[in-house]
C-alpha positions in Angstrom: 120.6 161.6 156.7 123.3 160.4 154.3 126.5 160.1 156.3 128.7 161.9 153.9 126.5 164.9 153.3 127.5 168.1 155.2 124.8 169.7 157.3 124.2 173.4 156.5 123.2 175.9 159.1 119.4 176.3 158.9 118.4 179.2 156.9 122.0 180.2 155.9 121.2 180.3 152.2 118.0 182.2 152.7 119.7 184.8 154.9 122.4 185.2 152.3 119.8 185.7 149.5 118.0 188.3 151.6 121.3 190.2 152.2 122.1 190.0 148.5 118.7 191.3 147.5 119.0 194.3 149.9 122.6 195.0 148.7 121.5 195.0 145.0 118.5 197.2 145.7 120.7 199.6 147.5 122.9 199.7 144.5 120.1 200.6 142.2 119.0 197.2 140.8 115.3 196.2 140.8 114.5 192.7 141.8 112.3 191.0 139.2 112.3 187.6 140.8 113.6 185.7 143.8 114.2 181.9 143.7 112.8 181.8 140.1 112.1 178.2 139.3 111.4 176.6 136.0 111.7 173.1 134.5 115.4 173.5 133.8 116.5 174.9 137.2 116.5 177.9 139.5 117.9 181.4 139.6 118.5 182.8 143.1 117.7 186.4 141.9 116.7 188.0 138.6 117.3 191.7 138.6 117.1 194.7 136.3 120.0 197.1 136.2 118.9 200.4 134.6 122.4 202.0 135.1 123.7 200.3 132.0 121.3 202.2 129.8 123.5 205.3 129.9 126.5 203.5 128.5 125.0 200.8 126.3 121.7 202.3 125.5 119.9 199.2 127.0 119.0 198.1 130.5 120.4 194.8 131.6 118.7 191.8 133.1 121.0 190.1 135.5 120.7 186.5 136.5 122.3 186.3 139.9 123.7 183.2 141.7 124.1 183.9 145.4 126.7 181.9 147.4 126.6 182.1 151.2 129.2 180.7 153.6 129.6 180.9 157.3 133.3 181.5 156.8 135.7 182.3 154.1 138.6 180.6 155.8 138.8 177.7 153.4 137.4 179.0 150.2 135.8 182.2 148.8 132.0 181.6 148.3 132.2 182.8 144.7 134.6 180.0 143.9 131.7 177.6 144.5 130.1 178.7 141.2 131.5 176.0 139.0 130.9 175.3 135.3 127.9 173.1 136.0 126.2 175.9 137.9 127.0 178.3 135.2 125.6 176.1 132.5 122.4 175.5 134.6 122.0 179.3 135.1 122.4 179.9 131.4 119.6 177.4 130.7 117.4 179.0 133.3 118.1 182.4 131.6 117.1 181.0 128.2 113.9 179.7 129.6 113.1 183.0 131.4 113.8 185.1 128.3 111.9 182.8 126.0 108.7 183.4 128.0 109.0 187.2 128.1 109.4 190.0 125.7 113.0 191.0 126.3 114.3 192.0 122.9 115.6 195.4 124.1 117.8 194.3 127.1 121.3 193.2 127.7 121.8 190.0 129.6 124.5 189.2 132.2 125.3 186.7 134.8 126.3 187.9 138.3 127.6 186.3 141.5 126.9 187.7 144.9 129.2 186.2 147.6 128.0 186.5 151.2 130.0 185.5 154.3 128.0 185.4 157.6 130.7 184.9 160.2 129.4 184.6 163.8 129.9 187.8 165.7 130.9 189.8 162.7 129.1 192.1 160.2 128.0 190.3 157.0 130.4 190.6 154.1 128.7 191.0 150.7 130.6 191.1 147.4 128.8 191.7 144.1 130.6 190.5 141.0 128.8 191.8 138.0 129.2 189.9 134.7 131.0 187.1 136.5 130.7 184.6 133.6 
Protein backbone atom coordinates (compact mmCIF):
# COMPACT_ATOMS: atom_id res chain seq x y z
CA UNK A 1 0.00 0.00 0.00
CA UNK A 2 1.19 3.50 -0.75
CA UNK A 3 2.79 4.79 2.47
CA UNK A 4 0.89 8.08 2.61
CA UNK A 5 -2.58 6.74 2.06
CA UNK A 6 -4.75 6.46 5.13
CA UNK A 7 -6.41 3.12 5.69
CA UNK A 8 -10.16 3.17 6.01
CA UNK A 9 -12.00 0.86 8.31
CA UNK A 10 -13.30 -2.00 6.21
CA UNK A 11 -16.88 -1.40 5.23
CA UNK A 12 -17.20 2.01 6.88
CA UNK A 13 -18.50 3.66 3.70
CA UNK A 14 -20.90 0.80 2.96
CA UNK A 15 -22.31 0.91 6.48
CA UNK A 16 -22.77 4.66 6.18
CA UNK A 17 -24.58 4.32 2.86
CA UNK A 18 -26.84 1.66 4.34
CA UNK A 19 -27.72 3.91 7.29
CA UNK A 20 -28.25 6.88 4.97
CA UNK A 21 -30.56 4.83 2.77
CA UNK A 22 -32.64 3.67 5.74
CA UNK A 23 -32.77 7.23 7.12
CA UNK A 24 -34.00 8.66 3.81
CA UNK A 25 -36.61 5.90 3.43
CA UNK A 26 -37.91 6.59 6.95
CA UNK A 27 -38.30 10.24 5.95
CA UNK A 28 -40.40 9.40 2.91
CA UNK A 29 -37.85 9.29 0.09
CA UNK A 30 -37.84 6.41 -2.39
CA UNK A 31 -34.41 5.09 -3.35
CA UNK A 32 -34.09 4.89 -7.14
CA UNK A 33 -30.44 3.77 -7.23
CA UNK A 34 -27.58 2.95 -4.87
CA UNK A 35 -23.99 3.39 -6.04
CA UNK A 36 -25.16 4.52 -9.49
CA UNK A 37 -22.12 4.30 -11.76
CA UNK A 38 -21.72 5.79 -15.20
CA UNK A 39 -18.78 6.84 -17.41
CA UNK A 40 -18.47 10.21 -15.65
CA UNK A 41 -18.55 9.04 -12.02
CA UNK A 42 -20.77 7.70 -9.28
CA UNK A 43 -23.66 8.85 -7.11
CA UNK A 44 -23.95 7.16 -3.72
CA UNK A 45 -27.75 7.38 -3.79
CA UNK A 46 -30.39 8.65 -6.17
CA UNK A 47 -33.70 9.23 -4.43
CA UNK A 48 -37.19 10.48 -5.23
CA UNK A 49 -38.72 13.00 -2.84
CA UNK A 50 -42.48 13.15 -3.39
CA UNK A 51 -43.03 15.59 -0.51
CA UNK A 52 -41.98 18.52 -2.71
CA UNK A 53 -44.97 17.99 -4.98
CA UNK A 54 -47.26 19.77 -2.52
CA UNK A 55 -45.16 22.95 -2.51
CA UNK A 56 -43.64 23.14 -5.99
CA UNK A 57 -46.06 20.99 -7.95
CA UNK A 58 -43.26 18.60 -8.92
CA UNK A 59 -41.52 15.66 -7.27
CA UNK A 60 -37.78 16.00 -6.77
CA UNK A 61 -34.96 13.70 -7.78
CA UNK A 62 -32.15 14.01 -5.22
CA UNK A 63 -28.58 13.03 -6.00
CA UNK A 64 -27.09 12.18 -2.63
CA UNK A 65 -23.45 12.19 -1.55
CA UNK A 66 -22.93 10.16 1.63
CA UNK A 67 -19.94 10.96 3.82
CA UNK A 68 -19.12 8.59 6.66
CA UNK A 69 -16.56 9.07 9.39
CA UNK A 70 -15.67 7.11 12.50
CA UNK A 71 -15.45 10.37 14.45
CA UNK A 72 -16.41 14.00 13.98
CA UNK A 73 -13.67 15.14 16.33
CA UNK A 74 -11.46 16.70 13.63
CA UNK A 75 -13.95 17.57 10.92
CA UNK A 76 -17.61 17.27 10.13
CA UNK A 77 -18.16 14.58 7.44
CA UNK A 78 -20.22 16.97 5.30
CA UNK A 79 -17.24 19.31 5.00
CA UNK A 80 -15.49 16.61 2.93
CA UNK A 81 -17.81 17.40 0.02
CA UNK A 82 -15.51 19.77 -1.83
CA UNK A 83 -16.00 21.61 -5.11
CA UNK A 84 -14.51 18.73 -7.13
CA UNK A 85 -17.00 16.24 -5.63
CA UNK A 86 -19.84 18.68 -6.30
CA UNK A 87 -18.75 19.10 -9.92
CA UNK A 88 -18.48 15.33 -10.38
CA UNK A 89 -21.93 14.71 -8.87
CA UNK A 90 -23.43 17.35 -11.18
CA UNK A 91 -21.91 15.53 -14.20
CA UNK A 92 -23.31 12.21 -12.95
CA UNK A 93 -26.73 13.83 -12.57
CA UNK A 94 -26.59 15.20 -16.12
CA UNK A 95 -25.74 11.72 -17.43
CA UNK A 96 -28.49 10.09 -15.36
CA UNK A 97 -31.10 12.61 -16.48
CA UNK A 98 -30.07 12.49 -20.15
CA UNK A 99 -30.83 8.77 -20.22
CA UNK A 100 -34.30 8.99 -18.66
CA UNK A 101 -37.53 10.88 -19.17
CA UNK A 102 -37.43 13.29 -16.27
CA UNK A 103 -38.96 16.47 -17.64
CA UNK A 104 -41.44 16.86 -14.82
CA UNK A 105 -39.10 16.71 -11.83
CA UNK A 106 -37.12 19.15 -9.76
CA UNK A 107 -33.47 18.24 -9.22
CA UNK A 108 -31.40 18.79 -6.10
CA UNK A 109 -28.11 17.71 -4.53
CA UNK A 110 -28.14 16.44 -0.96
CA UNK A 111 -25.47 15.38 1.50
CA UNK A 112 -25.96 12.80 4.23
CA UNK A 113 -23.28 12.93 6.93
CA UNK A 114 -22.90 9.78 9.03
CA UNK A 115 -20.72 9.42 12.14
CA UNK A 116 -20.12 5.88 13.37
CA UNK A 117 -18.30 6.32 16.68
CA UNK A 118 -17.42 3.12 18.48
CA UNK A 119 -19.74 2.40 21.37
CA UNK A 120 -22.25 5.09 20.39
CA UNK A 121 -25.40 5.19 18.31
CA UNK A 122 -24.81 6.32 14.71
CA UNK A 123 -25.42 10.00 14.00
CA UNK A 124 -27.09 10.73 10.66
CA UNK A 125 -27.62 14.25 9.35
CA UNK A 126 -29.47 14.90 6.07
CA UNK A 127 -28.68 18.20 4.35
CA UNK A 128 -31.21 18.67 1.52
CA UNK A 129 -30.23 21.00 -1.31
CA UNK A 130 -26.68 21.18 0.07
CA UNK A 131 -25.24 22.71 -3.11
